[in-house]
MARBA-3410 file (N, C-alpha, C, O; in Angstrom, 1 decimal):
220
-130.9,15.4,112.6,-129.8,16.2,112.2,-128.8,16.4,113.3,-129.2,16.7,114.5 ~ -127.5,16.2,113.1,-126.5,16.2,114.1,-126.1,17.6,114.4,-126.4,18.6,113.7 ~ -125.4,17.8,115.6,-124.9,19.1,115.9,-123.9,19.6,114.9,-123.8,20.8,114.6 ~ -123.1,18.7,114.4,-122.1,19.0,113.3,-122.8,19.5,112.1,-122.4,20.5,111.5 ~ -123.9,18.9,111.7,-124.7,19.3,110.6,-125.2,20.8,110.8,-125.1,21.6,109.9
-125.7,21.1,112.0,-126.2,22.4,112.3,-125.0,23.5,112.3,-125.3,24.6,111.8 ~ -123.9,23.1,112.7,-122.7,24.0,112.7,-122.4,24.3,111.2,-122.0,25.4,110.9 ~ -122.5,23.3,110.4,-122.2,23.5,108.9,-123.2,24.4,108.3,-122.9,25.3,107.5 ~ -124.5,24.2,108.7,-125.6,25.1,108.2,-125.3,26.5,108.5,-125.4,27.4,107.7 ~ -125.0,26.7,109.8,-124.7,28.1,110.3,-123.6,28.8,109.5,-123.7,29.9,109.1
-122.5,28.0,109.3,-121.4,28.6,108.6,-121.7,28.9,107.1,-121.3,29.9,106.6 ~ -122.5,28.0,106.5,-122.8,28.2,105.1,-123.9,29.3,104.9,-123.9,30.0,103.9 ~ -124.7,29.5,105.9,-125.6,30.6,105.8,-124.9,31.9,105.9,-125.2,32.9,105.2 ~ -123.8,32.0,106.7,-123.0,33.2,106.8,-122.3,33.5,105.5,-122.2,34.6,105.0 ~ -122.0,32.4,104.8,-121.3,32.5,103.4,-122.3,32.9,102.4,-122.0,33.3,101.3
-123.6,32.9,102.7,-124.7,33.3,101.8,-125.1,32.2,100.8,-125.7,32.4,99.8 ~ -124.8,30.9,101.2,-125.2,29.8,100.3,-126.8,29.6,100.3,-127.3,29.8,101.4 ~ -127.4,29.3,99.2,-128.8,29.0,99.2,-129.2,27.7,99.9,-128.3,26.8,100.0 ~ -130.4,27.5,100.2,-130.9,26.3,100.9,-130.6,25.1,100.0,-130.1,24.0,100.5 ~ -130.8,25.2,98.7,-130.6,24.0,97.8,-129.1,23.6,97.8,-128.9,22.4,97.8
-128.2,24.5,97.9,-126.8,24.1,97.9,-126.4,23.5,99.2,-125.6,22.5,99.3 ~ -126.9,24.1,100.3,-126.7,23.5,101.7,-127.2,22.1,101.7,-126.6,21.2,102.3 ~ -128.4,21.9,101.2,-129.0,20.6,101.2,-128.2,19.6,100.4,-128.0,18.4,100.8 ~ -127.7,20.0,99.3,-126.8,19.1,98.5,-125.6,18.7,99.2,-125.2,17.6,99.2 ~ -125.0,19.7,99.9,-123.7,19.3,100.6,-124.0,18.4,101.8,-123.1,17.6,102.2
-125.2,18.5,102.4,-125.5,17.7,103.6,-126.2,16.4,103.2,-126.4,15.5,104.0 ~ -126.5,16.2,101.8,-127.2,15.1,101.4,-128.6,15.0,102.0,-129.0,13.9,102.4 ~ -129.3,16.1,102.1,-130.6,16.3,102.6,-131.5,16.9,101.5,-131.0,17.4,100.5 ~ -132.8,16.9,101.8,-133.7,17.6,100.9,-133.7,19.1,101.2,-133.4,19.5,102.3 ~ -134.0,19.9,100.2,-134.0,21.4,100.4,-135.1,21.7,101.5,-134.9,22.6,102.3
-136.2,21.0,101.5,-137.3,21.3,102.4,-136.8,21.0,103.9,-137.3,21.8,104.8 ~ -136.0,20.0,104.0,-135.5,19.7,105.4,-134.6,20.9,105.9,-134.8,21.3,107.1 ~ -133.8,21.4,105.1,-132.9,22.5,105.5,-133.8,23.8,105.7,-133.6,24.5,106.6 ~ -134.8,24.0,104.8,-135.6,25.2,104.9,-136.4,25.1,106.3,-136.5,26.2,106.9 ~ -136.9,24.0,106.6,-137.6,23.8,107.9,-136.7,24.1,109.1,-137.1,24.7,110.0
-135.5,23.5,109.0,-134.5,23.6,110.1,-134.2,25.1,110.3,-134.2,25.5,111.5 ~ -133.9,25.8,109.3,-133.6,27.2,109.5,-134.8,28.0,109.9,-134.7,28.9,110.7 ~ -135.9,27.8,109.2,-137.1,28.6,109.5,-137.6,28.5,110.9,-138.1,29.5,111.5 ~ -137.5,27.3,111.6,-138.0,27.2,112.9,-136.9,27.5,114.0,-137.2,27.4,115.2 ~ -135.7,27.9,113.5,-134.7,28.2,114.4,-134.0,29.6,114.2,-132.8,29.7,114.2
-134.9,30.6,113.9,-134.4,32.0,113.8,-134.3,32.5,112.4,-134.0,33.7,112.2 ~ -134.4,31.7,111.4,-134.3,32.2,110.0,-132.9,32.4,109.6,-132.0,32.2,110.4 ~ -132.6,32.7,108.3,-131.2,32.8,107.8,-130.4,33.8,108.6,-129.2,33.6,108.8 ~ -131.0,34.9,109.0,-130.2,35.9,109.7,-130.0,35.6,111.2,-129.0,36.0,111.8 ~ -130.9,34.8,111.8,-130.8,34.6,113.3,-130.5,33.1,113.6,-130.5,32.8,114.8
-130.1,32.3,112.7,-129.8,30.9,112.9,-128.5,30.8,113.7,-127.5,31.3,113.3 ~ -128.6,30.0,114.8,-127.4,29.7,115.7,-127.4,28.2,115.9,-128.4,27.6,116.5 ~ -126.3,27.5,115.5,-126.3,26.1,115.6,-126.5,25.5,117.0,-127.3,24.6,117.2 ~ -125.9,26.1,118.0,-126.1,25.6,119.4,-127.5,25.7,119.9,-128.1,24.8,120.5 ~ -128.1,26.9,119.6,-129.4,27.2,120.1,-130.4,26.2,119.3,-131.3,25.7,119.9
-130.2,26.0,118.0,-131.0,25.2,117.2,-131.0,23.7,117.7,-132.0,23.0,117.8 ~ -129.8,23.3,118.1,-129.6,21.9,118.6,-130.3,21.7,119.9,-131.0,20.7,120.1 ~ -130.2,22.7,120.8,-130.8,22.5,122.1,-132.3,22.6,122.0,-133.1,21.9,122.6 ~ -132.8,23.5,121.1,-134.3,23.6,120.9,-134.8,22.3,120.3,-135.9,21.8,120.7 ~ -134.1,21.6,119.4,-134.5,20.4,118.8,-134.6,19.3,119.9,-135.5,18.5,119.9
-133.6,19.3,120.7,-133.6,18.3,121.8,-134.7,18.5,122.8,-135.3,17.5,123.2 ~ -135.1,19.7,123.0,-136.2,20.0,123.9,-137.5,19.5,123.3,-138.4,18.9,123.9 ~ -137.7,19.8,121.9,-138.9,19.3,121.2,-138.9,17.8,121.2,-140.0,17.2,121.4 ~ -137.8,17.1,121.1,-137.8,15.7,121.0,-138.2,15.1,122.4,-138.9,14.1,122.4 ~ -137.8,15.7,123.5,-138.1,15.2,124.8,-139.6,15.4,125.1,-140.2,14.6,125.8
-140.2,16.4,124.4,-141.7,16.6,124.7,-142.5,15.6,123.9,-143.7,15.3,124.3 ~ -141.9,15.0,122.8,-142.7,14.0,122.1,-142.6,12.6,122.8,-141.7,12.4,123.6 ~ -143.5,11.7,122.5,-143.4,10.4,123.0,-142.8,9.5,121.9,-143.5,9.2,120.9 ~ -141.5,9.1,122.1,-140.9,8.4,121.0,-141.3,7.0,120.9,-141.7,6.3,121.8 ~ -141.3,6.5,119.6,-141.5,5.0,119.4,-140.3,4.2,119.8,-140.5,3.0,120.2
-139.1,4.8,119.7,-137.9,4.1,120.0,-137.6,4.5,121.5,-137.4,5.7,121.8 ~ -137.4,3.5,122.4,-137.2,3.9,123.8,-135.9,4.7,123.9,-134.9,4.4,123.3 ~ -136.0,5.8,124.7,-134.8,6.7,124.9,-133.7,6.0,125.7,-134.0,5.1,126.5 ~ -132.5,6.5,125.4,-131.4,5.9,126.2,-131.4,6.5,127.6,-132.0,7.5,127.8 ~ -130.6,5.9,128.4,-130.4,6.5,129.8,-129.7,7.9,129.6,-128.8,8.0,128.8
-130.2,8.8,130.4,-129.7,10.2,130.2,-128.2,10.3,130.4,-127.5,11.0,129.6 ~ -127.6,9.5,131.3,-126.2,9.6,131.5,-125.4,9.1,130.4,-124.2,9.4,130.2 ~ -126.0,8.3,129.5,-125.3,7.7,128.3,-125.6,8.5,127.1,-125.0,8.1,126.0 ~ -126.4,9.5,127.1,-126.8,10.1,125.9,-125.7,10.7,125.1,-125.5,10.5,123.9 ~ -124.8,11.5,125.8,-123.8,12.2,125.1,-122.8,11.3,124.5,-122.4,11.4,123.3
-122.4,10.2,125.2,-121.4,9.3,124.7,-122.0,8.5,123.6,-121.4,8.2,122.6 ~ -123.3,8.1,123.7,-124.0,7.3,122.6,-124.1,8.2,121.4,-123.8,7.7,120.3 ~ -124.4,9.5,121.5,-124.5,10.3,120.3,-123.2,10.5,119.6,-123.1,10.5,118.4 ~ -122.1,10.6,120.5,-120.8,10.8,119.9,-120.4,9.6,119.2,-119.8,9.7,118.1 ~ -120.7,8.4,119.7,-120.3,7.1,119.1,-121.1,7.0,117.8,-120.5,6.5,116.8
-122.3,7.3,117.7,-123.1,7.2,116.5,-122.6,8.2,115.4,-122.4,7.8,114.3 ~ -122.3,9.4,115.8,-121.8,10.4,114.9,-120.4,9.9,114.3,-120.1,10.1,113.1 ~ -119.6,9.3,115.2,-118.3,8.8,114.7,-118.5,7.7,113.7,-117.8,7.6,112.7 ~ -119.5,6.8,114.0,-119.8,5.7,113.1,-120.3,6.2,111.8,-119.9,5.7,110.7 ~ -121.1,7.2,111.8,-121.6,7.8,110.6,-120.5,8.4,109.7,-120.5,8.2,108.5
-119.6,9.1,110.4,-118.5,9.7,109.6,-117.6,8.6,109.0,-117.1,8.8,107.9 ~ -117.4,7.5,109.7,-116.6,6.4,109.1,-117.4,5.8,107.9,-116.8,5.6,106.8 ~ -118.7,5.6,108.0,-119.5,5.1,106.9,-119.5,6.1,105.7,-119.4,5.7,104.5 ~ -119.5,7.4,106.0,-119.5,8.4,104.9,-118.1,8.3,104.2,-118.0,8.4,103.0 ~ -117.1,8.2,105.0,-115.7,8.1,104.5,-115.5,6.9,103.6,-114.7,6.9,102.7
-116.3,5.8,103.8,-116.3,4.6,103.0,-117.1,4.7,101.8,-117.2,3.8,100.9 ~ -117.8,5.8,101.6,-118.6,6.1,100.4,-120.1,6.1,100.5,-120.7,6.4,99.5 ~ -120.6,5.9,101.7,-122.1,6.0,101.8,-122.5,7.5,101.8,-121.9,8.3,102.5 ~ -123.6,7.8,101.2,-124.2,9.2,101.4,-124.5,9.4,102.9,-124.8,8.4,103.6 ~ -124.5,10.6,103.3,-124.6,10.9,104.8,-126.0,10.4,105.3,-126.0,9.7,106.4
-127.1,10.7,104.6,-128.4,10.2,105.1,-128.4,8.7,105.2,-129.0,8.1,106.1 ~ -127.9,8.1,104.1,-127.9,6.6,104.1,-127.1,6.0,105.3,-127.5,5.1,105.9 ~ -126.0,6.7,105.5,-125.2,6.2,106.7,-125.9,6.4,108.0,-125.8,5.5,108.9 ~ -126.6,7.5,108.2,-127.3,7.7,109.4,-128.4,6.7,109.6,-128.6,6.2,110.7 ~ -129.1,6.3,108.5,-130.2,5.3,108.6,-129.6,4.0,109.0,-130.1,3.3,109.9
-128.5,3.6,108.4,-127.8,2.3,108.6,-127.4,2.3,110.1,-127.6,1.2,110.8 ~ -126.7,3.3,110.6,-126.2,3.3,111.9,-127.4,3.3,112.9,-127.2,2.7,114.0 ~ -128.5,4.0,112.6,-129.6,4.0,113.5,-130.2,2.6,113.6,-130.6,2.1,114.7 ~ -130.2,1.8,112.5,-130.7,0.4,112.6,-129.7,-0.5,113.4,-130.2,-1.3,114.2 ~ -128.5,-0.3,113.1,-127.5,-1.1,113.8,-127.5,-0.8,115.3,-127.3,-1.7,116.1
-127.8,0.4,115.7,-127.8,0.8,117.1,-129.1,0.5,117.8,-129.1,0.6,119.1 ~ -130.1,0.1,117.1,-131.4,-0.2,117.8,-131.3,-1.6,118.4,-130.6,-2.4,118.0 ~ -132.1,-1.7,119.5,-132.0,-3.0,120.3,-132.3,-4.2,119.5,-131.6,-5.2,119.6 ~ -133.3,-4.2,118.6,-133.8,-5.3,117.9,-133.3,-5.3,116.5,-133.5,-6.3,115.7 ~ -132.6,-4.3,116.0,-132.1,-4.2,114.7,-133.2,-4.1,113.7,-133.1,-4.5,112.5
-134.4,-3.5,114.1,-135.5,-3.4,113.2,-136.3,-2.2,113.5,-136.7,-2.0,114.7 ~ -136.6,-1.3,112.6,-137.4,-0.1,112.8,-138.3,0.2,111.6,-137.9,-0.2,110.4 ~ -139.4,0.8,111.8,-140.3,1.2,110.7,-139.8,2.5,110.1,-138.9,3.2,110.7 ~ -140.3,2.8,108.9,-139.9,4.1,108.3,-140.3,5.3,109.2,-139.6,6.3,109.4 ~ -141.5,5.2,109.9,-141.9,6.2,110.8,-141.0,6.4,112.0,-140.7,7.5,112.4
-140.5,5.3,112.5,-139.6,5.3,113.6,-138.3,5.9,113.2,-137.7,6.7,114.0 ~ -137.8,5.6,112.0,-136.6,6.2,111.6,-136.7,7.7,111.3,-135.8,8.5,111.7 ~ -137.9,8.1,110.8,-138.1,9.5,110.5,-138.1,10.3,111.8,-137.5,11.3,111.9 ~ -138.8,9.7,112.9,-138.8,10.4,114.2,-137.5,10.4,114.9,-137.0,11.4,115.4 ~ -136.8,9.3,114.8,-135.5,9.2,115.5,-134.5,10.1,114.9,-133.6,10.6,115.7
-134.5,10.2,113.6,-133.4,11.0,113.0,-133.9,12.5,112.7,-133.0,13.3,112.4 ~ -135.2,12.7,112.9,-135.7,14.1,112.7,-135.6,14.5,111.2,-135.2,15.7,110.9 ~ -135.9,13.6,110.3,-135.8,14.0,108.9,-137.1,13.6,108.2,-138.0,13.2,108.8 ~ -137.2,13.9,106.9,-138.4,13.7,106.2,-138.6,12.3,105.8,-137.6,11.6,105.6 ~ -139.8,11.8,105.6,-140.0,10.4,105.1,-139.4,10.2,103.7,-138.9,9.1,103.5
-139.3,11.2,102.9,-138.7,11.0,101.6,-137.2,10.7,101.7,-136.6,9.9,101.0 ~ -136.5,11.4,102.7,-135.1,11.1,102.9,-134.9,9.7,103.4,-133.9,9.0,102.9 ~ -135.7,9.2,104.3,-135.6,7.8,104.8,-135.9,6.8,103.7,-135.2,5.8,103.5 ~ -136.9,7.1,102.8,-137.3,6.2,101.7,-136.1,6.0,100.8,-135.8,4.9,100.4 ~ -135.4,7.1,100.4,-134.3,7.0,99.5,-133.2,6.2,100.1,-132.5,5.4,99.5
-132.9,6.5,101.4,-131.8,5.8,102.1,-132.1,4.3,102.2,-131.2,3.5,101.9 ~ -133.2,3.9,102.6,-133.5,2.5,102.8,-133.5,1.7,101.4,-133.2,0.6,101.3 ~ -134.0,2.5,100.4,-133.9,1.9,99.0,-132.5,1.5,98.6,-132.3,0.4,98.1 ~ -131.6,2.4,98.9,-130.2,2.2,98.5,-129.6,1.0,99.4,-129.0,0.1,98.9 ~ -129.9,1.1,100.7,-129.3,0.0,101.6,-129.9,-1.3,101.2,-129.1,-2.3,101.3
-131.2,-1.4,100.9,-131.7,-2.7,100.5,-131.1,-3.2,99.2,-130.8,-4.4,99.1 ~ -130.8,-2.3,98.3,-130.2,-2.7,97.0,-128.8,-3.2,97.2,-128.3,-4.0,96.4 ~ -128.1,-2.7,98.3,-126.8,-3.2,98.6,-126.7,-4.4,99.5,-125.7,-4.9,99.8 ~ -127.9,-4.9,99.9,-128.0,-6.1,100.7,-127.7,-5.8,102.2,-127.5,-6.7,103.0 ~ -127.6,-4.5,102.6,-127.2,-4.2,103.9,-128.4,-4.3,104.9,-128.2,-4.5,106.1
-129.6,-4.1,104.4,-130.8,-4.3,105.2,-131.9,-5.1,104.4,-131.7,-5.3,103.2 ~ -132.9,-5.5,105.1,-134.0,-6.2,104.5,-135.3,-5.5,104.8,-135.4,-4.9,105.8 ~ -136.2,-5.6,103.9,-137.5,-5.0,104.1,-138.6,-6.1,104.4,-138.7,-7.1,103.6 ~ -139.3,-6.0,105.5,-140.3,-6.9,105.8,-141.7,-6.2,105.9,-141.7,-5.0,106.3 ~ -142.7,-6.8,105.5,-144.0,-6.2,105.5,-144.7,-6.5,106.9,-144.7,-7.7,107.3
-145.3,-5.5,107.5,-146.0,-5.6,108.7,-147.3,-4.9,108.6,-147.5,-3.8,108.9 ~ -148.3,-5.7,108.0,-149.6,-5.1,107.7,-149.4,-4.0,106.6,-148.9,-4.3,105.5 ~ -149.8,-2.8,106.9,-149.6,-1.7,105.9,-148.3,-1.0,106.0,-148.0,-0.1,105.2 ~ -147.5,-1.4,107.0,-146.2,-0.8,107.2,-145.0,-1.7,106.7,-145.2,-2.9,106.8 ~ -143.9,-1.1,106.4,-142.7,-1.8,106.1,-141.8,-1.7,107.3,-141.7,-0.6,107.9
-141.1,-2.8,107.6,-140.1,-2.7,108.7,-138.8,-3.0,108.1,-138.6,-3.9,107.2 ~ -137.8,-2.2,108.4,-136.4,-2.4,107.9,-135.6,-3.1,108.9,-135.5,-2.7,110.1 ~ -134.8,-4.1,108.5,-134.2,-5.0,109.4,-132.7,-5.2,109.1,-132.3,-5.3,107.9 ~ -131.8,-5.1,110.1,-130.4,-5.6,109.9,-130.3,-6.9,110.7,-130.7,-6.9,111.9 ~ -129.8,-7.9,110.1,-129.7,-9.2,110.9,-128.2,-9.7,110.8,-127.4,-9.0,110.2
-128.0,-10.9,111.3,-126.6,-11.4,111.4,-126.0,-11.6,110.0,-124.8,-11.6,109.8 ~ -126.9,-11.8,109.0,-126.4,-12.1,107.6,-126.2,-10.8,106.8,-125.9,-10.9,105.6 ~ -126.4,-9.6,107.4,-126.4,-8.4,106.6,-125.0,-8.2,105.9,-124.9,-7.9,104.8 ~ -123.9,-8.4,106.7,-122.6,-8.3,106.2,-122.3,-9.3,105.0,-121.7,-8.9,104.0 ~ -122.8,-10.5,105.2,-122.6,-11.5,104.2,-123.3,-11.1,102.9,-122.7,-11.2,101.8
-124.5,-10.7,103.0,-125.3,-10.3,101.8,-124.6,-9.1,101.1,-124.5,-9.1,99.9 ~ -124.1,-8.2,101.9,-123.5,-7.0,101.4,-122.2,-7.3,100.6,-122.0,-6.8,99.5 ~ -121.4,-8.2,101.2,-120.1,-8.6,100.6,-120.4,-9.3,99.3,-119.8,-9.0,98.3 ~ -121.4,-10.2,99.3,-121.7,-10.9,98.0,-122.3,-10.0,97.0,-121.9,-10.1,95.8 ~ -123.1,-9.0,97.4,-123.6,-8.0,96.4,-122.5,-7.2,95.8,-122.5,-7.1,94.6
-121.6,-6.8,96.6,-120.5,-6.0,96.1,-119.6,-6.8,95.2,-119.1,-6.4,94.1 ~ -119.3,-8.1,95.5,-118.5,-9.0,94.7,-119.2,-9.3,93.4,-118.5,-9.3,92.4 ~ -120.5,-9.5,93.4,-121.2,-9.7,92.2,-121.2,-8.5,91.2,-121.0,-8.7,90.0 ~ -121.2,-7.3,91.8,-121.1,-6.1,91.0,-119.7,-6.0,90.4,-119.6,-5.6,89.2 ~ -118.7,-6.3,91.2,-117.3,-6.3,90.7,-117.2,-7.3,89.6,-116.5,-7.1,88.6
-117.8,-8.5,89.7,-117.7,-9.5,88.7,-118.3,-9.1,87.4,-117.8,-9.4,86.3 ~ -119.4,-8.4,87.5,-120.1,-7.9,86.3,-119.2,-6.9,85.6,-119.0,-6.8,84.4 ~ -118.5,-6.0,86.4,-117.5,-5.1,85.8,-116.4,-5.8,85.1,-115.9,-5.3,84.1 ~ -116.0,-6.9,85.7,-114.9,-7.7,85.1,-115.3,-8.2,83.7,-114.5,-8.2,82.8 ~ -116.5,-8.7,83.7,-117.0,-9.2,82.4,-117.1,-8.1,81.3,-116.8,-8.3,80.2
-117.6,-7.0,81.7,-117.7,-5.8,80.8,-116.3,-5.4,80.3,-116.1,-5.2,79.1 ~ -115.3,-5.4,81.2,-114.0,-5.0,80.8,-113.4,-6.0,79.8,-112.7,-5.6,78.8 ~ -113.6,-7.3,80.0,-113.1,-8.3,79.2,-113.8,-8.3,77.8,-113.1,-8.5,76.8 ~ -115.1,-8.1,77.8,-115.8,-8.0,76.5,-115.3,-6.8,75.8,-115.2,-6.8,74.5 ~ -115.1,-5.7,76.5,-114.6,-4.5,75.8,-113.2,-4.7,75.2,-112.9,-4.2,74.1
-112.4,-5.4,75.9,-111.1,-5.7,75.4,-111.1,-6.5,74.1,-110.4,-6.3,73.2 ~ -112.1,-7.4,74.0,-112.2,-8.2,72.8,-112.7,-7.3,71.6,-112.2,-7.5,70.5 ~ -113.6,-6.4,71.9,-114.1,-5.5,70.9,-113.0,-4.5,70.4,-112.8,-4.3,69.2 ~ -112.2,-4.0,71.4,-111.2,-3.1,71.0,-110.0,-3.8,70.3,-109.4,-3.2,69.4 ~ -109.8,-5.0,70.7,-108.7,-5.7,70.2,-107.6,-6.0,71.2,-107.0,-5.0,71.7
-107.3,-7.2,71.5,-106.3,-7.6,72.5,-104.9,-7.1,72.1,-104.0,-7.0,72.9 ~ -104.7,-6.9,70.8,-103.3,-6.5,70.4,-103.1,-5.0,70.4,-102.1,-4.5,70.0 ~ -104.2,-4.2,70.9,-104.0,-2.8,71.1,-103.7,-2.5,72.6,-104.0,-3.3,73.4 ~ -103.0,-1.4,72.8,-102.7,-1.0,74.2,-104.0,-0.9,75.1,-104.0,-1.4,76.2 ~ -105.1,-0.3,74.6,-106.3,-0.2,75.3,-106.9,-1.6,75.6,-107.3,-1.9,76.7
-106.9,-2.4,74.6,-107.5,-3.8,74.7,-106.7,-4.6,75.8,-107.3,-5.3,76.6 ~ -105.4,-4.5,75.7,-104.6,-5.3,76.6,-104.8,-4.8,78.1,-104.9,-5.6,79.0 ~ -104.9,-3.4,78.2,-105.2,-2.9,79.5,-106.5,-3.3,80.1,-106.6,-3.7,81.3 ~ -107.5,-3.3,79.3,-108.9,-3.7,79.7,-108.9,-5.2,80.1,-109.5,-5.6,81.0 ~ -108.1,-6.0,79.3,-108.1,-7.5,79.6,-107.4,-7.7,80.9,-107.9,-8.6,81.7
-106.3,-7.0,81.2,-105.6,-7.2,82.5,-106.5,-6.8,83.6,-106.6,-7.5,84.6 ~ -107.2,-5.6,83.5,-108.1,-5.2,84.5,-109.3,-6.1,84.7,-109.6,-6.4,85.9 ~ -109.8,-6.7,83.6,-110.9,-7.6,83.8,-110.5,-8.9,84.5,-111.3,-9.4,85.3 ~ -109.3,-9.4,84.2,-108.8,-10.6,84.8,-108.6,-10.4,86.3,-108.9,-11.2,87.1 ~ -108.1,-9.2,86.6,-107.8,-8.9,88.1,-109.2,-8.8,88.8,-109.3,-9.4,89.9
-110.1,-8.1,88.3,-111.4,-7.9,89.0,-112.1,-9.2,89.1,-112.8,-9.5,90.1 ~ -112.1,-10.1,88.1,-112.7,-11.4,88.1,-112.1,-12.2,89.3,-112.9,-12.8,90.0 ~ -110.8,-12.3,89.3,-110.2,-13.1,90.3,-110.5,-12.6,91.8,-110.7,-13.4,92.7 ~ -110.4,-11.3,91.9,-110.7,-10.7,93.3,-112.1,-11.0,93.7,-112.4,-11.3,94.8 ~ -113.1,-10.8,92.8,-114.5,-11.0,93.1,-114.8,-12.4,93.4,-115.5,-12.7,94.4
-114.2,-13.4,92.7,-114.4,-14.8,93.0,-113.8,-15.2,94.3,-114.4,-16.0,95.1 ~ -112.6,-14.7,94.6,-112.0,-15.0,95.9,-112.8,-14.4,97.0,-112.9,-15.0,98.1 ~ -113.3,-13.2,96.8,-114.1,-12.6,97.9,-115.4,-13.4,98.2,-115.7,-13.6,99.3 ~ -116.0,-13.9,97.1,-117.2,-14.7,97.3,-116.9,-16.0,98.1,-117.6,-16.4,99.0 ~ -115.8,-16.6,97.7,-115.4,-17.9,98.3,-115.0,-17.6,99.8,-115.4,-18.4,100.7
-114.3,-16.5,100.1,-114.0,-16.2,101.5,-115.2,-15.9,102.3,-115.3,-16.3,103.5 ~ -116.2,-15.2,101.7,-117.4,-14.9,102.5,-118.2,-16.1,102.8,-118.7,-16.2,103.9 ~ -118.2,-17.0,101.9,-119.0,-18.3,102.2,-118.2,-19.1,103.2,-118.8,-19.8,104.1 ~ -116.9,-19.1,103.2,-116.1,-19.9,104.1,-116.3,-19.4,105.5,-116.4,-20.2,106.4 ~ -116.3,-18.1,105.7,-116.4,-17.5,107.0,-117.8,-17.1,107.5,-117.9,-16.4,108.5
-118.8,-17.4,106.7,-120.1,-17.0,107.1,-120.6,-17.5,108.5,-121.3,-16.8,109.2 ~ -120.1,-18.6,108.9,-120.4,-19.2,110.2,-120.1,-18.3,111.3,-120.7,-18.4,112.4 ~ -119.1,-17.4,111.2,-118.8,-16.5,112.3,-119.9,-15.5,112.6,-120.0,-15.0,113.7 ~ -120.9,-15.4,111.7,-122.0,-14.5,111.9,-123.1,-15.1,112.7,-124.1,-14.5,113.1 ~ -123.1,-16.5,112.8,-124.2,-17.2,113.4,-124.1,-17.0,114.9,-125.0,-17.6,115.6
END
C-alpha cells in the first residue's frame, strides 16, 4: 500500500466512510483495509504518516524474497513506481492490477511468484490472484509453472501480445456492430450508424495488427 493510499484512507475515515467503501475506492479487499486500519491505531487513531513508517519498519524486519534496493535510491524508486502506477490507472487499469504490473516490470528478472508479489506489495494473496488473472487475460504477463508454484513473467513480447489481444477484441466488437447493423436494417439511422462504426473499428484493428507485426523486431 502506497503512502498516497494511506493518506486517502485517513481522509475517508475522517469522513466516516465504512471499510467496504474505502476498499472499493482503492480497488482493494475490505479485509486489507480492515487490517491496515486495525494495526495502525484503529478508525479513531489512524494516521497516514505513522502507518506508513510503521509498515516500512515491519518490512525491514522481514527477510524479503525480492532483494531490497539500495537505501539511497529507495525514495526515488518508490516515487517512480507510484508515478508509473498512476499513469497505468489513468489508462484504465484497476489500481491493484497496475501495482502488480509495475512491480513485475521493475523487478530485475521480470518474473515473480504470487508469494513474492504479496510480500513486496503488502497485499492479500486474493488481491494478487485477481490482478494476475486480468493481466494474463490481456496478454501483458505470462504464467509459468514452477513445481507447485506459479511464476508470473513479463518478457520482451509482452507489449506485442497485449497489442494483438486488444486489437482482436476491437475486431470482435466491429463484427458485432456490423451484424447488429444488418439486423436493425442498413436503411435505418441506427443501422447506418452501427455499420459505419463497425467499418471503422475493423479497419483500425486490422491496421493495428499489421503494424504490431511489422515492428515486433524492435522488441528483440
